All heavy atoms as a GROMACS GRO file, in nm:
protein
  602
    1MET      N    1  -7.106  -2.787   2.498
    1MET     CA    2  -7.057  -2.696   2.398
    1MET      C    3  -7.061  -2.553   2.457
    1MET      O    4  -6.967  -2.477   2.444
    1MET     CB    5  -7.132  -2.708   2.268
    1MET     CG    6  -7.080  -2.621   2.169
    1MET     SD    7  -6.954  -2.690   2.081
    1MET     CE    8  -7.002  -2.677   1.915
    2ALA      N    9  -7.172  -2.518   2.521
    2ALA     CA   10  -7.195  -2.388   2.571
    2ALA      C   11  -7.103  -2.365   2.686
    2ALA      O   12  -7.043  -2.250   2.699
    2ALA     CB   13  -7.341  -2.361   2.610
    3LEU      N   14  -7.072  -2.461   2.769
    3LEU     CA   15  -6.982  -2.452   2.881
    3LEU      C   16  -6.841  -2.433   2.834
    3LEU      O   17  -6.764  -2.345   2.891
    3LEU     CB   18  -6.998  -2.576   2.970
    3LEU     CG   19  -6.909  -2.570   3.103
    3LEU    CD1   20  -6.944  -2.450   3.190
    3LEU    CD2   21  -6.926  -2.696   3.182
    4ALA      N   22  -6.802  -2.503   2.729
    4ALA     CA   23  -6.661  -2.493   2.678
    4ALA      C   24  -6.646  -2.350   2.624
    4ALA      O   25  -6.544  -2.285   2.635
    4ALA     CB   26  -6.640  -2.596   2.568
    5ALA      N   27  -6.743  -2.295   2.548
    5ALA     CA   28  -6.745  -2.163   2.491
    5ALA      C   29  -6.732  -2.057   2.600
    5ALA      O   30  -6.656  -1.957   2.597
    5ALA     CB   31  -6.851  -2.134   2.393
    6SER      N   32  -6.808  -2.077   2.710
    6SER     CA   33  -6.812  -1.982   2.826
    6SER      C   34  -6.679  -1.981   2.898
    6SER      O   35  -6.628  -1.876   2.933
    6SER     CB   36  -6.925  -2.024   2.916
    6SER     OG   37  -6.934  -1.926   3.017
    7LEU      N   38  -6.618  -2.106   2.904
    7LEU     CA   39  -6.493  -2.114   2.979
    7LEU      C   40  -6.380  -2.049   2.893
    7LEU      O   41  -6.292  -1.983   2.939
    7LEU     CB   42  -6.456  -2.258   3.003
    7LEU     CG   43  -6.539  -2.326   3.116
    7LEU    CD1   44  -6.503  -2.469   3.136
    7LEU    CD2   45  -6.530  -2.252   3.250
    8GLY      N   46  -6.382  -2.067   2.758
    8GLY     CA   47  -6.290  -1.994   2.670
    8GLY      C   48  -6.311  -1.845   2.683
    8GLY      O   49  -6.210  -1.772   2.677
    9SER      N   50  -6.428  -1.804   2.691
    9SER     CA   51  -6.459  -1.657   2.702
    9SER      C   52  -6.402  -1.606   2.835
    9SER      O   53  -6.357  -1.499   2.846
    9SER     CB   54  -6.609  -1.631   2.691
    9SER     OG   55  -6.640  -1.496   2.704
   10LEU      N   56  -6.419  -1.691   2.943
   10LEU     CA   57  -6.361  -1.648   3.074
   10LEU      C   58  -6.220  -1.621   3.062
   10LEU      O   59  -6.160  -1.523   3.112
   10LEU     CB   60  -6.396  -1.757   3.182
   10LEU     CG   61  -6.526  -1.743   3.249
   10LEU    CD1   62  -6.548  -1.872   3.333
   10LEU    CD2   63  -6.539  -1.620   3.327
   11ALA      N   64  -6.146  -1.708   3.003
   11ALA     CA   65  -5.993  -1.696   2.980
   11ALA      C   66  -5.963  -1.576   2.903
   11ALA      O   67  -5.872  -1.499   2.939
   11ALA     CB   68  -5.942  -1.824   2.908
   12THR      N   69  -6.040  -1.547   2.799
   12THR     CA   70  -6.010  -1.434   2.712
   12THR      C   71  -6.035  -1.299   2.788
   12THR      O   72  -5.951  -1.206   2.781
   12THR     CB   73  -6.102  -1.436   2.590
   12THR    OG1   74  -6.074  -1.556   2.510
   12THR    CG2   75  -6.073  -1.316   2.499
   13HIS      N   76  -6.148  -1.294   2.859
   13HIS     CA   77  -6.182  -1.180   2.938
   13HIS      C   78  -6.078  -1.156   3.051
   13HIS      O   79  -6.036  -1.046   3.079
   13HIS     CB   80  -6.323  -1.181   2.996
   13HIS     CG   81  -6.421  -1.149   2.894
   13HIS    ND1   82  -6.495  -1.244   2.831
   13HIS    CD2   83  -6.468  -1.024   2.854
   13HIS    CE1   84  -6.579  -1.189   2.742
   13HIS    NE2   85  -6.570  -1.059   2.759
   14PHE      N   86  -6.031  -1.265   3.108
   14PHE     CA   87  -5.930  -1.249   3.221
   14PHE      C   88  -5.803  -1.197   3.157
   14PHE      O   89  -5.747  -1.104   3.214
   14PHE     CB   90  -5.902  -1.383   3.278
   14PHE     CG   91  -5.801  -1.382   3.390
   14PHE    CD1   92  -5.834  -1.338   3.519
   14PHE    CD2   93  -5.674  -1.423   3.372
   14PHE    CE1   94  -5.738  -1.321   3.622
   14PHE    CE2   95  -5.579  -1.416   3.464
   14PHE     CZ   96  -5.607  -1.363   3.594
   15TYR      N   97  -5.754  -1.242   3.041
   15TYR     CA   98  -5.640  -1.198   2.986
   15TYR      C   99  -5.643  -1.044   2.949
   15TYR      O  100  -5.558  -0.972   2.976
   15TYR     CB  101  -5.600  -1.274   2.860
   15TYR     CG  102  -5.488  -1.216   2.778
   15TYR    CD1  103  -5.359  -1.244   2.824
   15TYR    CD2  104  -5.506  -1.139   2.660
   15TYR    CE1  105  -5.249  -1.192   2.753
   15TYR    CE2  106  -5.399  -1.095   2.590
   15TYR     CZ  107  -5.272  -1.112   2.633
   15TYR     OH  108  -5.166  -1.064   2.578
   16LEU      N  109  -5.764  -1.012   2.891
   16LEU     CA  110  -5.781  -0.866   2.850
   16LEU      C  111  -5.786  -0.779   2.981
   16LEU      O  112  -5.742  -0.672   2.976
   16LEU     CB  113  -5.915  -0.850   2.772
   16LEU     CG  114  -5.893  -0.918   2.629
   16LEU    CD1  115  -6.034  -0.906   2.563
   16LEU    CD2  116  -5.799  -0.846   2.549
   17ALA      N  117  -5.853  -0.827   3.087
   17ALA     CA  118  -5.855  -0.744   3.213
   17ALA      C  119  -5.713  -0.721   3.262
   17ALA      O  120  -5.679  -0.612   3.305
   17ALA     CB  121  -5.943  -0.818   3.313
   18VAL      N  122  -5.638  -0.830   3.257
   18VAL     CA  123  -5.490  -0.816   3.306
   18VAL      C  124  -5.420  -0.724   3.225
   18VAL      O  125  -5.340  -0.628   3.278
   18VAL     CB  126  -5.420  -0.951   3.318
   18VAL    CG1  127  -5.276  -0.936   3.331
   18VAL    CG2  128  -5.486  -1.039   3.418
   19GLN      N  129  -5.437  -0.726   3.090
   19GLN     CA  130  -5.375  -0.628   3.004
   19GLN      C  131  -5.418  -0.487   3.031
   19GLN      O  132  -5.333  -0.401   3.028
   19GLN     CB  133  -5.400  -0.663   2.855
   19GLN     CG  134  -5.321  -0.786   2.802
   19GLN     CD  135  -5.171  -0.759   2.815
   19GLN    OE1  136  -5.103  -0.828   2.894
   19GLN    NE2  137  -5.116  -0.664   2.743
   20HIS      N  138  -5.538  -0.468   3.056
   20HIS     CA  139  -5.597  -0.332   3.085
   20HIS      C  140  -5.527  -0.279   3.210
   20HIS      O  141  -5.477  -0.162   3.202
   20HIS     CB  142  -5.746  -0.343   3.105
   20HIS     CG  143  -5.800  -0.212   3.137
   20HIS    ND1  144  -5.853  -0.124   3.042
   20HIS    CD2  145  -5.835  -0.151   3.246
   20HIS    CE1  146  -5.910  -0.018   3.094
   20HIS    NE2  147  -5.887  -0.033   3.223
   21PHE      N  148  -5.523  -0.355   3.315
   21PHE     CA  149  -5.459  -0.308   3.437
   21PHE      C  150  -5.308  -0.288   3.418
   21PHE      O  151  -5.251  -0.195   3.478
   21PHE     CB  152  -5.491  -0.398   3.550
   21PHE     CG  153  -5.628  -0.390   3.600
   21PHE    CD1  154  -5.703  -0.503   3.594
   21PHE    CD2  155  -5.690  -0.278   3.638
   21PHE    CE1  156  -5.842  -0.503   3.637
   21PHE    CE2  157  -5.821  -0.270   3.683
   21PHE     CZ  158  -5.900  -0.384   3.678
   22LYS      N  159  -5.242  -0.373   3.343
   22LYS     CA  160  -5.101  -0.347   3.323
   22LYS      C  161  -5.072  -0.226   3.246
   22LYS      O  162  -4.979  -0.145   3.284
   22LYS     CB  163  -5.046  -0.462   3.239
   22LYS     CG  164  -5.011  -0.597   3.309
   22LYS     CD  165  -4.951  -0.694   3.220
   22LYS     CE  166  -4.917  -0.821   3.295
   22LYS     NZ  167  -4.849  -0.915   3.204
   23ILE      N  168  -5.152  -0.192   3.155
   23ILE     CA  169  -5.131  -0.061   3.074
   23ILE      C  170  -5.167   0.056   3.159
   23ILE      O  171  -5.094   0.153   3.158
   23ILE     CB  172  -5.215  -0.065   2.947
   23ILE    CG1  173  -5.160  -0.176   2.850
   23ILE    CG2  174  -5.226   0.072   2.882
   23ILE    CD1  175  -5.246  -0.200   2.736
   24HIS      N  176  -5.268   0.052   3.244
   24HIS     CA  177  -5.308   0.163   3.318
   24HIS      C  178  -5.217   0.191   3.441
   24HIS      O  179  -5.210   0.301   3.482
   24HIS     CB  180  -5.455   0.144   3.367
   24HIS     CG  181  -5.560   0.189   3.267
   24HIS    ND1  182  -5.602   0.326   3.243
   24HIS    CD2  183  -5.613   0.120   3.163
   24HIS    CE1  184  -5.671   0.323   3.143
   24HIS    NE2  185  -5.692   0.212   3.092
   25TYR      N  186  -5.150   0.078   3.490
   25TYR     CA  187  -5.053   0.109   3.596
   25TYR      C  188  -4.913   0.105   3.553
   25TYR      O  189  -4.824   0.106   3.632
   25TYR     CB  190  -5.083  -0.005   3.708
   25TYR     CG  191  -5.204   0.016   3.770
   25TYR    CD1  192  -5.308  -0.096   3.770
   25TYR    CD2  193  -5.242   0.129   3.841
   25TYR    CE1  194  -5.422  -0.082   3.826
   25TYR    CE2  195  -5.364   0.147   3.909
   25TYR     CZ  196  -5.449   0.038   3.898
   25TYR     OH  197  -5.576   0.056   3.963
   26GLY      N  198  -4.889   0.106   3.419
   26GLY     CA  199  -4.760   0.118   3.366
   26GLY      C  200  -4.668  -0.002   3.380
   26GLY      O  201  -4.546   0.005   3.380
   27LEU      N  202  -4.732  -0.119   3.388
   27LEU     CA  203  -4.655  -0.240   3.410
   27LEU      C  204  -4.644  -0.326   3.283
   27LEU      O  205  -4.580  -0.434   3.281
   27LEU     CB  206  -4.722  -0.332   3.512
   27LEU     CG  207  -4.745  -0.272   3.645
   27LEU    CD1  208  -4.833  -0.362   3.734
   27LEU    CD2  209  -4.619  -0.238   3.716
   28ALA      N  210  -4.692  -0.277   3.168
   28ALA     CA  211  -4.692  -0.347   3.042
   28ALA      C  212  -4.540  -0.356   2.990
   28ALA      O  213  -4.474  -0.254   2.996
   28ALA     CB  214  -4.780  -0.287   2.942
   29GLU      N  215  -4.504  -0.465   2.943
   29GLU     CA  216  -4.364  -0.496   2.897
   29GLU      C  217  -4.383  -0.550   2.757
   29GLU      O  218  -4.432  -0.660   2.741
   29GLU     CB  219  -4.286  -0.593   2.980
   29GLU     CG  220  -4.267  -0.541   3.125
   29GLU     CD  221  -4.215  -0.651   3.210
   29GLU    OE1  222  -4.191  -0.773   3.165
   29GLU    OE2  223  -4.186  -0.628   3.326
   30GLY      N  224  -4.345  -0.477   2.658
   30GLY     CA  225  -4.348  -0.527   2.516
   30GLY      C  226  -4.495  -0.529   2.463
   30GLY      O  227  -4.582  -0.477   2.521
   31LYS      N  228  -4.510  -0.604   2.356
   31LYS     CA  229  -4.636  -0.617   2.290
   31LYS      C  230  -4.714  -0.737   2.350
   31LYS      O  231  -4.662  -0.837   2.388
   31LYS     CB  232  -4.612  -0.634   2.143
   31LYS     CG  233  -4.557  -0.531   2.067
   31LYS     CD  234  -4.531  -0.556   1.919
   31LYS     CE  235  -4.663  -0.595   1.862
   31LYS     NZ  236  -4.641  -0.606   1.709
   32SER      N  237  -4.851  -0.714   2.357
   32SER     CA  238  -4.934  -0.821   2.404
   32SER      C  239  -4.974  -0.914   2.291
   32SER      O  240  -4.949  -0.883   2.168
   32SER     CB  241  -5.065  -0.761   2.461
   32SER     OG  242  -5.143  -0.705   2.371
   33LEU      N  243  -5.035  -1.035   2.319
   33LEU     CA  244  -5.065  -1.117   2.215
   33LEU      C  245  -5.167  -1.070   2.110
   33LEU      O  246  -5.162  -1.108   2.003
   33LEU     CB  247  -5.125  -1.248   2.284
   33LEU     CG  248  -5.031  -1.341   2.359
   33LEU    CD1  249  -5.111  -1.449   2.430
   33LEU    CD2  250  -4.934  -1.403   2.271
   34CYS      N  251  -5.252  -0.977   2.148
   34CYS     CA  252  -5.353  -0.928   2.062
   34CYS      C  253  -5.313  -0.811   1.989
   34CYS      O  254  -5.406  -0.749   1.925
   34CYS     CB  255  -5.488  -0.924   2.136
   34CYS     SG  256  -5.481  -0.815   2.289
   35ASN      N  257  -5.208  -0.765   1.986
   35ASN     CA  258  -5.158  -0.653   1.907
   35ASN      C  259  -5.119  -0.704   1.771
   35ASN      O  260  -4.999  -0.732   1.746
   35ASN     CB  261  -5.042  -0.582   1.970
   35ASN     CG  262  -5.086  -0.507   2.094
   35ASN    OD1  263  -5.198  -0.488   2.114
   35ASN    ND2  264  -4.982  -0.458   2.168
   36VAL      N  265  -5.211  -0.726   1.688
   36VAL     CA  266  -5.199  -0.776   1.550
   36VAL      C  267  -5.137  -0.678   1.456
   36VAL      O  268  -5.035  -0.706   1.382
   36VAL     CB  269  -5.317  -0.848   1.497
   36VAL    CG1  270  -5.302  -0.894   1.363
   36VAL    CG2  271  -5.373  -0.946   1.597
   37SER      N  272  -5.196  -0.559   1.456
   37SER     CA  273  -5.150  -0.447   1.366
   37SER      C  274  -5.192  -0.316   1.434
   37SER      O  275  -5.243  -0.315   1.541
   37SER     CB  276  -5.219  -0.464   1.229
   37SER     OG  277  -5.352  -0.446   1.235
   38ASP      N  278  -5.174  -0.214   1.358
   38ASP     CA  279  -5.220  -0.079   1.412
   38ASP      C  280  -5.365  -0.077   1.413
   38ASP      O  281  -5.415   0.000   1.504
   38ASP     CB  282  -5.170   0.029   1.311
   38ASP     CG  283  -5.016   0.046   1.327
   38ASP    OD1  284  -4.955   0.010   1.434
   38ASP    OD2  285  -4.955   0.105   1.235
   39THR      N  286  -5.431  -0.142   1.333
   39THR     CA  287  -5.581  -0.143   1.339
   39THR      C  288  -5.644  -0.235   1.451
   39THR      O  289  -5.725  -0.187   1.518
   39THR     CB  290  -5.646  -0.196   1.203
   39THR    OG1  291  -5.582  -0.116   1.089
   39THR    CG2  292  -5.790  -0.186   1.195
   40PHE      N  293  -5.588  -0.352   1.469
   40PHE     CA  294  -5.628  -0.439   1.572
   40PHE      C  295  -5.520  -0.444   1.677
   40PHE      O  296  -5.428  -0.525   1.678
   40PHE     CB  297  -5.642  -0.593   1.504
   40PHE     CG  298  -5.748  -0.593   1.406
   40PHE    CD1  299  -5.716  -0.610   1.271
   40PHE    CD2  300  -5.884  -0.591   1.441
   40PHE    CE1  301  -5.805  -0.612   1.171
   40PHE    CE2  302  -5.979  -0.591   1.337
   40PHE     CZ  303  -5.941  -0.600   1.201
   41ASN      N  304  -5.545  -0.354   1.776
   41ASN     CA  305  -5.438  -0.330   1.879
   41ASN      C  306  -5.508  -0.324   2.017
   41ASN      O  307  -5.584  -0.232   2.048
   41ASN     CB  308  -5.360  -0.207   1.850
   41ASN     CG  309  -5.240  -0.182   1.939
   41ASN    OD1  310  -5.241  -0.228   2.058
   41ASN    ND2  311  -5.137  -0.130   1.876
   42CYS      N  312  -5.490  -0.416   2.101
   42CYS     CA  313  -5.554  -0.411   2.238
   42CYS      C  314  -5.500  -0.299   2.321
   42CYS      O  315  -5.586  -0.250   2.401
   42CYS     CB  316  -5.526  -0.550   2.305
   42CYS     SG  317  -5.603  -0.686   2.232
   43ASP      N  318  -5.377  -0.266   2.306
   43ASP     CA  319  -5.322  -0.154   2.380
   43ASP      C  320  -5.396  -0.019   2.361
   43ASP      O  321  -5.430   0.057   2.449
   43ASP     CB  322  -5.174  -0.133   2.366
   43ASP     CG  323  -5.097  -0.259   2.413
   43ASP    OD1  324  -5.151  -0.331   2.490
   43ASP    OD2  325  -4.981  -0.270   2.374
   44THR      N  326  -5.425   0.009   2.232
   44THR     CA  327  -5.506   0.123   2.193
   44THR      C  328  -5.640   0.122   2.250
   44THR      O  329  -5.687   0.217   2.295
   44THR     CB  330  -5.508   0.127   2.041
   44THR    OG1  331  -5.378   0.132   1.992
   44THR    CG2  332  -5.584   0.264   1.995
   45VAL      N  333  -5.708   0.010   2.243
   45VAL     CA  334  -5.839   0.001   2.309
   45VAL      C  335  -5.842   0.017   2.456
   45VAL      O  336  -5.931   0.076   2.510
   45VAL     CB  337  -5.906  -0.140   2.268
   45VAL    CG1  338  -6.035  -0.165   2.335
   45VAL    CG2  339  -5.922  -0.153   2.116
   46ALA      N  340  -5.742  -0.040   2.530
   46ALA     CA  341  -5.736  -0.032   2.669
   46ALA      C  342  -5.714   0.112   2.716
   46ALA      O  343  -5.761   0.143   2.833
   46ALA     CB  344  -5.620  -0.114   2.723
   47VAL      N  345  -5.651   0.203   2.650
   47VAL     CA  346  -5.646   0.344   2.677
   47VAL      C  347  -5.755   0.429   2.638
   47VAL      O  348  -5.759   0.552   2.671
   47VAL     CB  349  -5.507   0.397   2.642
   47VAL    CG1  350  -5.391   0.330   2.713
   47VAL    CG2  351  -5.491   0.394   2.494
   48SER      N  352  -5.848   0.380   2.566
   48SER     CA  353  -5.963   0.445   2.506
   48SER      C  354  -6.053   0.488   2.619
   48SER      O  355  -6.058   0.427   2.728
   48SER     CB  356  -6.040   0.360   2.411
   48SER     OG  357  -6.162   0.416   2.375
   49ALA      N  358  -6.128   0.600   2.604
   49ALA     CA  359  -6.229   0.639   2.704
   49ALA      C  360  -6.340   0.544   2.710
   49ALA      O  361  -6.420   0.542   2.808
   49ALA     CB  362  -6.274   0.782   2.657
   50TYR      N  363  -6.363   0.460   2.605
   50TYR     CA  364  -6.474   0.372   2.604
   50TYR      C  365  -6.438   0.223   2.663
   50TYR      O  366  -6.515   0.137   2.658
   50TYR     CB  367  -6.526   0.345   2.463
   50TYR     CG  368  -6.568   0.477   2.405
   50TYR    CD1  369  -6.496   0.537   2.311
   50TYR    CD2  370  -6.686   0.533   2.443
   50TYR    CE1  371  -6.532   0.662   2.249
   50TYR    CE2  372  -6.733   0.660   2.392
   50TYR     CZ  373  -6.647   0.715   2.290
   50TYR     OH  374  -6.695   0.831   2.237
   51SER      N  375  -6.317   0.221   2.726
   51SER     CA  376  -6.269   0.085   2.771
   51SER      C  377  -6.320   0.047   2.912
   51SER      O  378  -6.302  -0.056   2.961
   51SER     CB  379  -6.116   0.084   2.768
   51SER     OG  380  -6.062   0.165   2.868
   52SER      N  381  -6.397   0.151   2.966
   52SER     CA  382  -6.444   0.118   3.108
   52SER      C  383  -6.584   0.176   3.118
   52SER      O  384  -6.618   0.275   3.055
   52SER     CB  385  -6.348   0.166   3.212
   52SER     OG  386  -6.328   0.301   3.196
   53LEU      N  387  -6.661   0.111   3.208
   53LEU     CA  388  -6.798   0.160   3.240
   53LEU      C  389  -6.811   0.173   3.389
   53LEU      O  390  -6.779   0.077   3.460
   53LEU     CB  391  -6.902   0.064   3.186
   53LEU     CG  392  -7.046   0.090   3.216
   53LEU    CD1  393  -7.093   0.211   3.140
   53LEU    CD2  394  -7.138  -0.028   3.179
   54LEU      N  395  -6.840   0.296   3.435
   54LEU     CA  396  -6.848   0.327   3.579
   54LEU      C  397  -6.714   0.297   3.658
   54LEU      O  398  -6.717   0.249   3.760
   54LEU     CB  399  -6.958   0.237   3.644
   54LEU     CG  400  -7.101   0.255   3.587
   54LEU    CD1  401  -7.200   0.161   3.659
   54LEU    CD2  402  -7.147   0.405   3.611
   55GLY      N  403  -6.605   0.306   3.583
   55GLY     CA  404  -6.472   0.298   3.637
   55GLY      C  405  -6.428   0.154   3.639
   55GLY      O  406  -6.319   0.120   3.684
   56VAL      N  407  -6.502   0.066   3.584
   56VAL     CA  408  -6.469  -0.075   3.576
   56VAL      C  409  -6.445  -0.117   3.431
   56VAL      O  410  -6.523  -0.093   3.343
   56VAL     CB  411  -6.580  -0.165   3.626
   56VAL    CG1  412  -6.548  -0.316   3.620
   56VAL    CG2  413  -6.618  -0.128   3.778
   57PRO      N  414  -6.327  -0.177   3.395
   57PRO     CA  415  -6.295  -0.218   3.263
   57PRO      C  416  -6.400  -0.311   3.202
   57PRO      O  417  -6.446  -0.390   3.272
   57PRO     CB  418  -6.159  -0.286   3.273
   57PRO     CG  419  -6.105  -0.246   3.403
   57PRO     CD  420  -6.222  -0.214   3.491
   58MET      N  421  -6.429  -0.294   3.076
   58MET     CA  422  -6.524  -0.373   3.008
   58MET      C  423  -6.490  -0.528   3.016
   58MET      O  424  -6.579  -0.605   3.031
   58MET     CB  425  -6.536  -0.327   2.857
   58MET     CG  426  -6.602  -0.193   2.838
   58MET     SD  427  -6.764  -0.168   2.926
   58MET     CE  428  -6.860  -0.267   2.816
   59ALA      N  429  -6.358  -0.553   3.011
   59ALA     CA  430  -6.318  -0.691   3.027
   59ALA      C  431  -6.361  -0.757   3.159
   59ALA      O  432  -6.399  -0.875   3.177
   59ALA     CB  433  -6.175  -0.710   3.010
   60VAL      N  434  -6.364  -0.683   3.268
   60VAL     CA  435  -6.409  -0.729   3.399
   60VAL      C  436  -6.557  -0.749   3.403
   60VAL      O  437  -6.610  -0.849   3.456
   60VAL     CB  438  -6.358  -0.629   3.510
   60VAL    CG1  439  -6.422  -0.671   3.649
   60VAL    CG2  440  -6.216  -0.623   3.519
   61TRP      N  441  -6.635  -0.655   3.335
   61TRP     CA  442  -6.785  -0.676   3.315
   61TRP      C  443  -6.807  -0.804   3.245
   61TRP      O  444  -6.891  -0.891   3.280
   61TRP     CB  445  -6.837  -0.561   3.242
   61TRP     CG  446  -6.863  -0.432   3.312
   61TRP    CD1  447  -6.785  -0.323   3.293
   61TRP    CD2  448  -6.947  -0.412   3.420
   61TRP    NE1  449  -6.825  -0.228   3.391
   61TRP    CE2  450  -6.916  -0.271   3.469
   61TRP    CE3  451  -7.047  -0.481   3.489
   61TRP    CZ2  452  -6.990  -0.213   3.566
   61TRP    CZ3  453  -7.122  -0.424   3.587
   61TRP    CH2  454  -7.097  -0.290   3.630
   62GLY      N  455  -6.733  -0.838   3.132
   62GLY     CA  456  -6.750  -0.958   3.056
   62GLY      C  457  -6.708  -1.080   3.140
   62GLY      O  458  -6.776  -1.188   3.137
   63LEU      N  459  -6.603  -1.066   3.218
   63LEU     CA  460  -6.558  -1.176   3.299
   63LEU      C  461  -6.669  -1.211   3.408
   63LEU      O  462  -6.696  -1.329   3.425
   63LEU     CB  463  -6.427  -1.140   3.376
   63LEU     CG  464  -6.354  -1.237   3.464
   63LEU    CD1  465  -6.305  -1.347   3.375
   63LEU    CD2  466  -6.244  -1.166   3.541
   64ALA      N  467  -6.721  -1.105   3.472
   64ALA     CA  468  -6.825  -1.139   3.567
   64ALA      C  469  -6.951  -1.195   3.508
   64ALA      O  470  -7.000  -1.299   3.553
   64ALA     CB  471  -6.869  -1.004   3.637
   65THR      N  472  -6.991  -1.154   3.388
   65THR     CA  473  -7.102  -1.209   3.319
   65THR      C  474  -7.084  -1.351   3.286
   65THR      O  475  -7.173  -1.433   3.301
   65THR     CB  476  -7.133  -1.120   3.193
   65THR    OG1  477  -7.161  -0.978   3.234
   65THR    CG2  478  -7.256  -1.177   3.118
   66HIS      N  479  -6.965  -1.381   3.223
   66HIS     CA  480  -6.946  -1.518   3.183
   66HIS      C  481  -6.920  -1.613   3.300
   66HIS      O  482  -6.942  -1.733   3.295
   66HIS     CB  483  -6.832  -1.529   3.078
   66HIS     CG  484  -6.879  -1.476   2.944
   66HIS    ND1  485  -6.874  -1.356   2.894
   66HIS    CD2  486  -6.937  -1.551   2.838
   66HIS    CE1  487  -6.916  -1.346   2.772
   66HIS    NE2  488  -6.968  -1.467   2.741
   67LEU      N  489  -6.873  -1.554   3.411
   67LEU     CA  490  -6.854  -1.641   3.526
   67LEU      C  491  -6.997  -1.679   3.583
   67LEU      O  492  -7.013  -1.802   3.613
   67LEU     CB  493  -6.783  -1.566   3.638
   67LEU     CG  494  -6.760  -1.641   3.769
   67LEU    CD1  495  -6.673  -1.753   3.740
   67LEU    CD2  496  -6.703  -1.545   3.868
   68ILE      N  497  -7.093  -1.589   3.585
   68ILE     CA  498  -7.223  -1.623   3.625
   68ILE      C  499  -7.284  -1.723   3.530
   68ILE      O  500  -7.347  -1.818   3.576
   68ILE     CB  501  -7.317  -1.496   3.633
   68ILE    CG1  502  -7.267  -1.411   3.741
   68ILE    CG2  503  -7.461  -1.528   3.656
   68ILE    CD1  504  -7.316  -1.269   3.758
   69LEU      N  505  -7.268  -1.700   3.397
   69LEU     CA  506  -7.321  -1.789   3.299
   69LEU      C  507  -7.256  -1.935   3.315
   69LEU      O  508  -7.332  -2.038   3.306
   69LEU     CB  509  -7.296  -1.740   3.157
   69LEU     CG  510  -7.340  -1.828   3.046
   69LEU    CD1  511  -7.493  -1.847   3.044
   69LEU    CD2  512  -7.303  -1.772   2.910
   70SER      N  513  -7.133  -1.937   3.336
   70SER     CA  514  -7.064  -2.068   3.355
   70SER      C  515  -7.119  -2.142   3.480
   70SER      O  516  -7.139  -2.259   3.479
   70SER     CB  517  -6.910  -2.049   3.366
   70SER     OG  518  -6.853  -2.005   3.246
   71LEU      N  519  -7.127  -2.065   3.587
   71LEU     CA  520  -7.193  -2.124   3.704
   71LEU      C  521  -7.327  -2.184   3.694
   71LEU      O  522  -7.358  -2.294   3.729
   71LEU     CB  523  -7.184  -2.032   3.817
   71LEU     CG  524  -7.050  -1.991   3.872
   71LEU    CD1  525  -7.060  -1.882   3.983
   71LEU    CD2  526  -6.972  -2.117   3.934
   72LEU      N  527  -7.411  -2.109   3.613
   72LEU     CA  528  -7.547  -2.151   3.586
   72LEU      C  529  -7.547  -2.280   3.501
   72LEU      O  530  -7.628  -2.363   3.516
   72LEU     CB  531  -7.629  -2.048   3.522
   72LEU     CG  532  -7.669  -1.923   3.605
   72LEU    CD1  533  -7.732  -1.809   3.524
   72LEU    CD2  534  -7.754  -1.963   3.722
   73LEU      N  535  -7.451  -2.284   3.395
   73LEU     CA  536  -7.439  -2.400   3.318
   73LEU      C  537  -7.395  -2.522   3.398
   73LEU      O  538  -7.447  -2.633   3.372
   73LEU     CB  539  -7.340  -2.376   3.201
   73LEU     CG  540  -7.400  -2.279   3.092
   73LEU    CD1  541  -7.279  -2.240   3.002
   73LEU    CD2  542  -7.509  -2.349   3.007
   74ILE      N  543  -7.303  -2.503   3.486
   74ILE     CA  544  -7.249  -2.612   3.562
   74ILE      C  545  -7.368  -2.664   3.658
   74ILE      O  546  -7.379  -2.785   3.672
   74ILE     CB  547  -7.124  -2.565   3.651
   74ILE    CG1  548  -7.011  -2.548   3.555
   74ILE    CG2  549  -7.094  -2.669   3.754
   74ILE    CD1  550  -6.893  -2.482   3.618
   75LEU      N  551  -7.437  -2.567   3.714
   75LEU     CA  552  -7.558  -2.613   3.790
   75LEU      C  553  -7.653  -2.689   3.721
   75LEU      O  554  -7.710  -2.791   3.764
   75LEU     CB  555  -7.622  -2.486   3.862
   75LEU     CG  556  -7.553  -2.423   3.974
   75LEU    CD1  557  -7.614  -2.297   4.015
   75LEU    CD2  558  -7.531  -2.518   4.079
   76GLN      N  559  -7.680  -2.651   3.587
   76GLN     CA  560  -7.762  -2.724   3.512
   76GLN      C  561  -7.715  -2.871   3.476
   76GLN      O  562  -7.790  -2.963   3.468
   76GLN     CB  563  -7.789  -2.646   3.374
   76GLN     CG  564  -7.874  -2.721   3.270
   76GLN     CD  565  -8.020  -2.735   3.313
   76GLN    OE1  566  -8.063  -2.649   3.388
   76GLN    NE2  567  -8.090  -2.832   3.274
   77LEU      N  568  -7.583  -2.872   3.447
   77LEU     CA  569  -7.522  -3.002   3.420
   77LEU      C  570  -7.533  -3.101   3.539
   77LEU      O  571  -7.546  -3.224   3.522
   77LEU     CB  572  -7.376  -2.988   3.379
   77LEU     CG  573  -7.357  -2.928   3.233
   77LEU    CD1  574  -7.215  -2.906   3.202
   77LEU    CD2  575  -7.418  -3.031   3.128
   78VAL      N  576  -7.513  -3.053   3.653
   78VAL     CA  577  -7.506  -3.151   3.769
   78VAL      C  578  -7.654  -3.168   3.820
   78VAL      O  579  -7.672  -3.246   3.916
   78VAL     CB  580  -7.418  -3.093   3.885
   78VAL    CG1  581  -7.274  -3.102   3.841
   78VAL    CG2  582  -7.458  -2.968   3.937
   79GLY      N  583  -7.750  -3.093   3.770
   79GLY     CA  584  -7.891  -3.120   3.803
   79GLY      C  585  -7.936  -3.044   3.921
   79GLY      O  586  -8.029  -3.089   3.996
   80LEU      N  587  -7.873  -2.932   3.960
   80LEU     CA  588  -7.912  -2.856   4.071
   80LEU      C  589  -7.996  -2.737   4.027
   80LEU      O  590  -7.990  -2.635   4.098
   80LEU     CB  591  -7.785  -2.815   4.154
   80LEU     CG  592  -7.712  -2.922   4.222
   80LEU    CD1  593  -7.585  -2.864   4.288
   80LEU    CD2  594  -7.800  -2.996   4.323
   81ASN      N  595  -8.078  -2.751   3.927
   81ASN     CA  596  -8.154  -2.639   3.875
   81ASN      C  597  -8.283  -2.618   3.945
   81ASN      O  598  -8.342  -2.712   4.002
   81ASN     CB  599  -8.171  -2.640   3.733
   81ASN     CG  600  -8.230  -2.770   3.684
   81ASN    OD1  601  -8.249  -2.860   3.760
   81ASN    ND2  602  -8.243  -2.779   3.550
   0.00000   0.00000   0.00000
């Protein structure tokens, strides 16, 4: 269950990281999947001053964290702990 949740989180963070880079490099075309309303809008968050830490988008930080967590879970499942 934890591995499935971690893999789902990896997919979400990857999508958000791609959206972040598309917006910052002017490659975004139309609305993204997560632009639900004016209140819940990924494009607004991506251009915020709080969307990156040390020049790295928060979605990339989350992607790296969940990648490490997924690898640790896989190692646990195959018995290489």
